[in-house]
N, C-alpha and C positions, 0 to 999 in steps of 0.2 A: 594106122601107123605100125610099123614092122617092129618086130621084137628088138632088133639091133638099135632102131632109132629111140625106143623107149630108154634101152640101156645107156645110150649116149647122153640122154638128158639127166640120168640118175648121178648124183655127186660122187657116188661110190666108184663109177666108172668113167667118169668125165676126163677126157684127155688121153685115152687109150686109143691106139690105132685101131683101123677098121677090122684089120685081122684078128686082133685080140677081142675086140666086141664079139666077133663072129664065132669065137671059141667059147667065150662066155655064154652066149645064146645057146650053144649046143648042149650045154650041161643044166640048163634051168628046167623046172617044170613050171607050166603056166597053169594056173589055179584059179577058181572062182569060187567064192564064199558069200552066201547069203547074209543079209543083215541079220546080226544076233549070232551068226556062226561061230563055233568055237574053232580057233586055229591050233592052239596047244594049250595044255593045262600045266599048272605049276607042278614040277616033278617029273612030267614027261620026259624021255630022252633027248637030249640036245642034239637032234640029228641034222640040224642045218640052220640057215637063216633065211628071211624074205625080203623082198622089196615091193613095196606097195606100187601099183602101176595106177589103179584108179579106186576110188572110195577112201576109207579111213578105218584105222585099227586103234584100239586101245588096249594098252598093257596095263594090268592091275593086280593087286593083291587082295586077299579076303582075310579079315580079322576072325578069330575064333567064334565070334558071335555073328559072322556072315557080312560085316560091314565091308564095303568096297572102297578101297583106296586107289585111285587112278594114278599111276606113275608116269605115264607119258601117252600122249596121241600122236599117231604117225599119218600125215597125209601122203599123197601121191609123191613118188620118186625118193621116199624115205627107206632106208633099210631098218629091218629091226630083228633082234635076237643075234647079232653078230657074234657075240661073245661065244656062242655054242661051237663057232669055227675053230677057235683056239683052244678053249678050255675042255671041250667036250662034256660038260657037266649038264645035269638035267636044267631044263629051262626053269628060271627062279620065280617066274609069275605067270599068270594067265594071259592070253591074247585072244581078243573077240573082235569080229568085223562089226564096225558102228554102223555101217552102210553096205549094201551090195559091193564088192570088191574084188578086184583083179589082183592076183599076187603072183611074183616069181619066187619060186622056191629053189635054193642050192642046197644041195646035200653037202654035209661036212666033208665026206671023203673025196667026191669029185671036185670040190672047190680047192680043197688043199693039193690035191694033184696039179691043178691048173696053176696056183701060185707059185708052186715050187719051180715051175717052168717059165713063169711070167712074173719077175720081181716087181715090174711096175705096178702090177695089180695089187700086190702086198703093200707097197707103199701108199697106195690110193685108200686102202683099207684102214692102214694105220691112221692117216689123216682123218678119216670119217670117224673112227672110234675115239680119237682125240677130241673132236667136236662134241660127241655124244657126251664123254666124260666132263667137258666143260659145261654143258647143258645141265646135267644131272648134278654137278656141284653148285650151279646157280640155283636150281630148284631146292636142293636140300637147304641151302642158305635161306631162301626166301621162307621155306615152311618152318624153320627153326628159329629164325631171328627177326622176321617181319610179323607184324600183326595182319590180320585178314585184309583191312583196307589196302595196306601196302602191297599185298600179294595180288590183290585184284587190279591195283593201278599198275603194277608191273605187267600182269597179262593184257590189259587193254593196251598199253604201249608197245608191247611186241606184236600185238594184232596190227596195229597201226603201222608199224614198221613192215610187217608182211604183206600188208595191203596198200603198197606204194605211198607209204607216209600219209595216208588219208586222215582226215579229221572224223571222216564219217565210216565207221567200221561195222562188220557184221560179226556177231559172235560165232565161233565155229562150234559150239557145243551146246546142248541143251543144258538148262539151269542145273539140274542134278548132277550130270556129269562135270559141269564146270566147278560146282561146290565141291565135289570130291577131289578134283585136280587140285584146287587151292587149299584142302585139308579142312573144310568147314561143312557146314549144312546149307540147304537151299535157304530155310528162312533167314539165316544170317546174312547170305549172300544177297537176298532180297532187300534186307534193311539197308544194307551198306550201299547198293545201288540207289535206293530211294534217298539215303542221304547224300550221296554225291550228286544226285539230281537236285536236291533242295539247296545244296550249298552252291550251285550253278558250275559245278565241275563237269558235268556231262548232262547229255539230253538222250533219254532212253525211250525207244519205240520198239517193242518187242526185242528182237534179236539185234536191231540197229541201234547202235550207241554213237552219238555225235560228240566227239570231245570239245568242250567249251574253253577249258582252262587248262592246258598241257603242262604249263608251269608248276601249277599245284599238284597235278597228278604226278609228275616228276619228283617233286619234294616227297610226296607219299610213298612213291616208289623207293626212294633213297633212304627213308626212315627219318627224314629232317623234319616231318610235319605229321600230326595225327589228324585223323578226321574227326 
């Protein structure tokens, strides 16, 4: 697939005319990162932003004792570190490739020059940033107001929605990473999965989860029921 075709499938650039996409393609840097490769560290200069083409990237922070807290997981077609474009501040967290990944990098200076001449691109970016803010607001709400079973239920329902509303879903993260994303530890996550299985809410087989009782999961996610 050509670079312009990848850009056309990225929400940040969807709807732009072909000539605009061609100009965007001219300013990007096509990068590959090995699994576990560091993309940037917290405090590095915010020199630009990225779009995941293939692979998966995690954004995380480290506590003073070295504990990792995952803030977000970015799959293909998702942009990350966009705030660097407008603020020009250092990156506020670490970014690492969770699998071998192909990334498009856009330098802050080149991209700002482009959007000054292409207002449609700026509007697309504002819409994408608004959606990201909405997602982070929901994540903060989940971590601060919901108990861990509610957070897990929310995650399972989101995966079901992303995977064509299927009742049989595949976990997109290893248990350690999923626990970090949900603000808990692997042992607690395993206990909750076992309890959900015992109560007939799900059926677990490795990374494959079959949702058996979606109504109760929705109640858990909404905080209307406790496990």
